[in-house]
C-alpha positions in Angstrom: 73.4 56.5 100.6 72.5 57.2 104.2 74.9 55.1 105.1 78.6 54.6 105.8 80.0 54.2 102.4 82.2 50.9 101.2 82.1 52.2 97.7 85.6 53.9 97.1 86.7 57.2 95.8 87.3 57.0 92.0 88.1 60.2 89.7 87.7 59.8 86.3 90.8 58.6 84.9 93.9 60.3 83.7 95.6 60.0 80.4 99.3 59.0 80.7 101.7 62.1 81.6 103.9 61.5 78.7 100.5 61.5 76.9 99.1 64.6 77.8 102.2 66.1 78.6 102.1 66.8 74.5 98.7 68.5 73.8 96.8 71.3 74.7 93.4 68.8 75.8 91.9 68.0 79.1 93.8 65.6 81.0 90.9 63.5 82.0 88.3 61.4 80.8 84.7 61.4 81.2 83.0 59.2 84.0 81.4 56.5 82.2 77.5 56.1 83.0 77.6 53.5 85.3 80.6 55.3 87.5 79.3 58.5 87.4 76.3 56.9 89.2 78.7 55.1 91.4 80.7 57.6 92.4 77.5 59.7 93.0 76.2 57.3 95.3 79.3 58.1 98.4 77.2 60.7 99.2 76.0 60.2 102.4 73.4 62.8 102.6 74.6 64.3 105.8 72.1 66.8 107.7 74.4 69.6 107.2 75.5 69.3 104.1 79.4 71.0 104.4 79.8 71.3 101.0 76.7 73.3 99.9 76.8 75.8 102.7 81.2 76.3 101.3 80.7 76.5 97.9 79.9 80.6 96.7 77.1 79.9 94.6 75.6 77.1 97.6 75.0 74.6 95.1 72.3 71.9 96.2 74.7 69.6 95.8 73.7 66.1 97.9 70.5 66.7 96.1 72.1 66.1 92.4 74.1 63.7 93.4 70.7 61.6 94.5 69.4 62.3 91.4 72.3 60.8 89.8 72.8 57.6 92.0 68.7 57.3 91.2 70.0 57.8 87.4 67.2 60.8 87.0 70.6 62.5 85.2 68.2 65.5 83.5 67.2 66.3 86.8 70.0 66.7 88.3 71.9 68.5 85.8 68.2 71.0 85.7 68.9 71.1 89.6 72.6 71.9 89.3 71.7 74.6 86.2 69.6 76.7 88.9 71.7 77.8 91.1 75.1 78.3 88.3 75.4 79.9 84.9 78.3 78.1 84.1 78.3 74.3 86.1 80.4 72.4 83.8 83.0 75.4 83.5 83.1 75.6 87.5 83.0 71.7 87.5 86.6 72.2 86.1 88.8 74.9 87.1 87.5 75.2 90.9 89.9 73.9 93.5 87.3 71.9 94.2 90.0 69.8 97.7 89.8 74.0 99.0 85.7 74.3 99.1 83.1 71.4 98.7 85.3 68.7 98.3 87.4 69.8 100.8 84.6 69.9 103.3 83.0 66.3 102.6 82.0 64.5 105.7 83.5 61.2 104.7 86.5 62.9 104.4 86.7 64.0 107.2 86.4 60.5 108.0 88.9 59.0 106.6 87.2 58.0 103.1 87.9 60.5 100.3 85.5 62.6 99.2 83.0 62.1 96.7 83.9 63.5 93.3 81.4 66.2 93.5 83.3 68.8 90.9 83.8 65.6 88.4 80.0 64.4 88.2 79.8 68.3 87.5 81.6 68.3 84.7 79.9 64.5 83.5 75.6 65.9 84.1 76.6 69.2 82.2 78.6 68.0 79.3 75.6 65.4 79.4 73.5 68.1 79.2 74.5 69.7 76.3 74.9 66.5 74.6 71.5 65.0 74.8 69.8 69.2 74.0 68.9 69.6 77.4 70.5 72.3 77.9 67.6 75.2 77.3 67.8 78.3 75.4 68.6 81.8 76.2 64.3 83.0 76.8 64.1 86.9 76.9 61.5 88.0 79.5 59.0 90.5 78.4 61.2 93.3 77.3 61.9 96.0 79.7 62.4 98.9 77.6 65.5 99.0 79.6 69.2 98.6 78.8 72.4 97.5 80.5 76.1 97.7 79.8 77.9 94.9 81.1 81.8 96.7 80.8 84.4 92.8 81.0 83.0 89.6 79.1 84.7 87.6 82.1 82.4 85.0 84.4 80.8 88.0 86.0 80.1 89.4 83.1 79.0 86.6 81.4 76.3 85.9 84.4 75.1 89.3 84.2 74.5 88.8 80.8 72.5 85.9 81.3 70.2 86.3 84.1 69.4 90.1 83.1 68.8 89.1 78.9 66.7 86.2 80.4 64.9 88.9 82.6 63.7 90.6 79.4 65.9 94.2 79.4 69.0 94.6 76.4 72.5 93.7 77.4 75.3 95.0 75.6 78.7 93.9 76.3 81.7 95.3 75.7 85.3 93.5 76.3 89.1 94.4 75.5 89.5 91.1 74.2 89.1 90.0 70.3 86.7 86.9 71.4 84.6 86.5 74.5 85.2 85.2 77.7 88.3 87.1 79.5 90.4 84.8 81.5 88.8 81.7 81.0 89.8 81.9 77.1 93.0 84.1 77.4 94.2 83.0 80.7 93.1 79.2 81.9 95.2 77.0 79.0 93.5 74.5 77.1 94.0 70.7 79.6 91.4 72.2 82.4 89.6 74.6 80.5 89.6 73.9 76.9 88.0 76.5 74.6 84.7 74.9 72.8 83.1 74.6 76.1 83.4 78.6 76.7 82.5 79.4 73.1 79.5 77.8 73.4 78.2 79.7 76.1 78.6 82.6 75.0 77.3 81.7 71.6 73.9 80.8 73.8 73.9 84.2 75.3 74.4 85.8 71.6 71.6 83.5 70.3 69.5 84.9 73.3 69.9 88.5 72.1 72.7 89.6 73.7 75.2 92.3 71.9 78.8 91.7 72.3 81.2 94.6 71.3 84.9 92.8 71.0 87.9 95.0 70.8 85.9 97.6 72.6 87.9 99.4 75.1 86.1 101.9 77.4 88.3 105.1 77.4 89.2 104.9 74.0 86.1 104.0 71.8 83.7 105.4 74.1 83.7 107.2 78.2 82.1 106.1 80.9 79.4 108.9 80.4 79.4 108.0 76.6 78.1 104.5 77.7 75.5 106.4 81.0 74.2 108.1 78.5 73.4 105.1 76.4 71.7 102.8 78.7 69.8 103.0 81.8 72.4 100.7 84.1 76.3 99.6 83.7 77.8 97.2 85.5 81.8 96.8 85.4 83.5 93.0 85.9 86.8 94.5 84.3 88.6 91.6 87.1 92.0 93.0 87.8 94.8 92.2 85.3 98.0 94.8 86.5 100.8 92.3 86.8 102.9 92.1 90.7 106.0 93.6 90.3 109.4 92.2 91.7 111.9 94.2 92.8 115.1 92.9 91.9 118.3 93.3 89.7 117.9 92.0 86.5 113.9 92.4 86.4 114.0 94.0 82.9 116.2 91.2 80.9 114.6 89.7 78.0 113.1 86.6 79.2 111.5 87.8 82.2 108.0 88.0 81.2 104.2 88.2 82.3 102.2 85.7 83.7 99.5 86.2 81.7 101.0 87.9 78.8 102.7 84.5 77.7 99.4 82.8 78.7 97.4 84.5 77.3 100.2 84.0 73.9 99.2 80.7 74.2 96.2 80.4 73.9 95.7 83.2 71.1 98.5 80.1 69.2 95.9 77.3 70.5 93.3 79.5 68.1 95.2 79.8 65.0 96.5 83.2 65.5 99.1 85.4 64.5 101.7 85.3 67.1 104.7 87.4 66.7 106.1 87.3 70.5 105.6 83.6 70.3 106.7 83.0 67.0 110.2 85.1 67.5 110.7 82.9 71.1 109.6 85.7 73.6 106.6 84.4 74.6 107.4 79.9 73.7 109.6 78.4 75.9 110.5 75.1 73.5 114.0 74.1 74.1 114.6 77.0 77.4 115.2 76.5 80.8 111.8 77.7 82.7 111.9 79.2 86.0 108.4 80.3 86.8 107.9 82.5 90.3 105.0 81.8 92.3 102.9 80.0 94.0 99.0 80.0 93.4 97.2 78.9 90.1 98.4 80.7 87.0 102.3 79.8 88.5 100.6 76.1 87.8 99.0 77.4 84.2 102.8 78.6 83.6 104.8 75.6 84.6 102.3 72.7 83.1 101.9 75.4 79.8 105.6 75.7 79.3 106.2 71.6 79.8 104.0 71.3 76.1 106.0 73.8 74.5 108.7 72.0 75.0 111.0 73.7 77.8 114.4 71.7 78.3 113.1 72.3 81.8 110.8 73.5 84.2 111.5 74.7 87.7 108.9 76.7 89.9 110.3 78.5 92.3 108.3 79.2 96.0 108.8 80.8 99.0 106.5 78.9 101.5 106.5 75.3 101.4 104.4 73.2 99.7 101.6 73.0 102.4 101.3 76.7 102.7 101.1 77.2 98.8 97.6 79.0 97.5 97.8 76.8 94.9 95.6 73.7 94.2 97.6 70.3 95.7 95.7 68.1 92.6 97.3 71.1 90.2 101.1 70.4 91.9 100.3 67.0 91.5 99.7 66.9 87.9 102.6 69.0 87.3 105.2 67.2 89.5 104.2 64.0 87.0 104.2 66.1 84.0 107.6 66.7 85.1 108.0 69.8 86.7 110.5 70.4 89.2 109.5 72.3 92.8 111.7 74.2 94.4 110.4 74.9 98.2 111.5 77.6 100.1 112.7 79.7 98.4 112.8 83.2 96.0 115.0 85.2 93.6 117.5 88.4 94.8 118.6 88.9 91.5 118.1 87.7 88.3 121.3 87.4 85.7 121.9 89.8 83.1 123.8 88.1 80.0 124.2 90.9 77.1 120.7 92.2 78.1 118.9 88.7 78.4 118.2 86.3 81.3 120.9 83.8 82.0 119.7 82.6 85.4 118.1 83.1 88.9 120.0 83.9 92.0 118.3 81.7 94.5 117.7 82.6 98.4 116.6 79.8 100.4 113.6 81.4 102.9 112.4 79.5 105.7 109.0 79.7 107.7 108.4 82.4 110.4 105.9 83.3 113.2 101.9 83.7 111.5 101.7 86.9 110.2 98.2 88.7 109.5 96.9 86.6 107.8 98.0 83.5 110.2 100.4 81.8 107.5 103.6 81.3 109.0 105.7 84.0 106.9 108.5 83.1 105.1 111.8 84.7 106.2 115.6 85.3 104.4 117.8 82.4 105.5 121.3 84.3 105.8 124.3 83.2 102.9 122.4 80.2 101.8 122.2 81.3 98.3 122.7 79.5 94.9 122.2 80.3 91.8 119.7 78.7 88.8 120.3 78.1 84.8 117.0 80.6 83.4 116.0 81.7 79.8 112.7 81.9 80.5 111.3 83.8 83.9 108.0 83.5 84.4 106.5 86.0 87.0 103.8 85.0 88.3 103.0 86.9 91.4 99.0 87.2 91.3 97.4 90.7 89.7 96.3 94.1 90.7 93.2 96.2 90.1 94.0 98.9 87.2 93.6 102.1 87.7 90.0 101.9 86.5 89.3 106.0 87.1 92.1 106.7 85.0 91.8 104.4 82.4 87.7 105.3 82.3 87.8 109.1 81.7 85.9 108.6 84.8 87.3 110.3 88.0 84.0 110.0 89.9 84.7 106.7 90.6 86.3 106.0 93.6 88.6 103.4 94.8 89.7 101.3 98.1 93.5 101.6 99.3 94.2 98.6 97.5 92.8 100.2 93.8 89.8 97.9 93.7 86.1 100.0 93.5 84.8 101.1 96.1 80.7 100.1 96.5 78.3 100.0 98.5 77.7 96.4 99.3 74.2 96.7 99.9 73.3 97.8 96.8 76.8 96.5 94.8 76.5 100.4 93.3 79.7 102.2 92.8 79.9 106.2 93.3 78.5 106.6 90.6 74.5 106.6 90.5 73.3 103.5 88.3 76.9 102.2 87.7 77.3 98.5 89.8 80.4 96.9 89.8 81.0 93.0 91.4 83.8 90.2 91.0 87.3 90.7 91.4 87.6 94.4 90.7 85.5 94.7 93.8 86.7 91.4 96.1 90.1 91.5 94.6 91.7 89.0 92.8 89.9 85.4 93.2 88.0 82.8 92.1 85.7 82.3 88.8 83.0 80.8 91.4 82.9 83.7 93.5 82.7 86.0 89.9 79.7 83.5 89.1 78.8 84.6 92.2 79.2 88.2 92.3 77.6 87.9 89.4 74.2 86.8 90.3 74.2 88.9 93.5 74.3 92.3 91.3 72.2 91.3 88.5 69.5 90.9 92.0 71.0 94.6 93.1 70.3 95.7 89.4 67.1 94.3 88.5 65.4 95.8 91.9 67.1 99.5 91.1 66.2 99.5 87.5 62.6 98.4 88.8 62.3 100.8 91.4 63.6 103.5 88.7 61.5 102.9 85.8 58.6 103.1 88.9 59.7 106.8 89.3 59.4 107.2 85.5 56.6 106.5 85.2 55.2 108.2 88.9 57.1 111.3 87.1 55.5 111.1 83.7 
């Protein structure tokens, strides 16, 4: 440390592509102690740690790398855990190549970034194995309760931090298992489900009350919940799939990405999944085309490989350099047999007797940069062709559901994008005592940002609830 590194970059060994494509287990083996210490020692301990500043949680990355290199693993875990409620999850699914590792100083010098995510995962997995992860111990009882709507990363973070402060915490979620997209949207080869389940169990053991299969608007109105609780925080995420407008899009076999991934994960739990059993959401023996270039598209193509698809192609309208998904995921997918078709967009879906039989594809080219700074895709006239397909998965991203209507809460106001409108100083919505955090405010984003938002809204709610309690004492 504190000098130019002479140790080469080394990630945990990946299982062979042929082996890992046959199951839903995580693809990388764990670091050994010596290797974790060696890779941590590559950190240059630079004066301005760009890795930390580009981490949404501002994790103390150089500090816990130093502690790991020195063999002080428990201290490294405690420091990692100080800023993140789920470091072993972020270590697995964060796009480190776009965040901490992508901004590592030695990466800039051409020596390859410190393998931050792998070390973070190793530290916390070791902490669980060694019993260093302390139970959730509630603070002195506040005599106030909060409702958390949505049990994804933002909601679980709020539940953790607010219960530790002594509040009664009730979490309401539409699914039969807690975790949101961590449980049903992300495949096991990126995040094995016992990793999520043990986090949820820690919250249950600490007194957080979970209400599964509970839909606000069906099982209770917002007014019902406001009457039961002193404050509410909405952490539902965004689940409404973006549409493709093209002939044949309604044919059988053209499915939504989240429906497909949820069915696969439920099957992995051993649930009965009729649409999987009848082949609707099962890629076995099929020619699969996935439309999209984000992380969800990567999850879909790699799931299809594991289900035994005859072929898997991914269509993306820009090129490899301009795709939003992780480059590491693209590499993993290519190793497993996925074919990427760059600069291509669906023009129509061929419908044979009500079922999709192919995709009419038009070639694209990159024009001038658009408002986001990315080069806008343009149709290349006369360059069309057909791809065989009997399962097409749409993975174009997600928009917010109409929560005011869904929750029977017309007083909730939304932005022009459909996200909940909040006062960004207080993180409160247009309804008094009702807060919001995560993707339902910022739009579809990363898990690490949801954790950050959950942390921030916990601070705002705590301040508001203290003020409310003081005002009630004065009034009495």
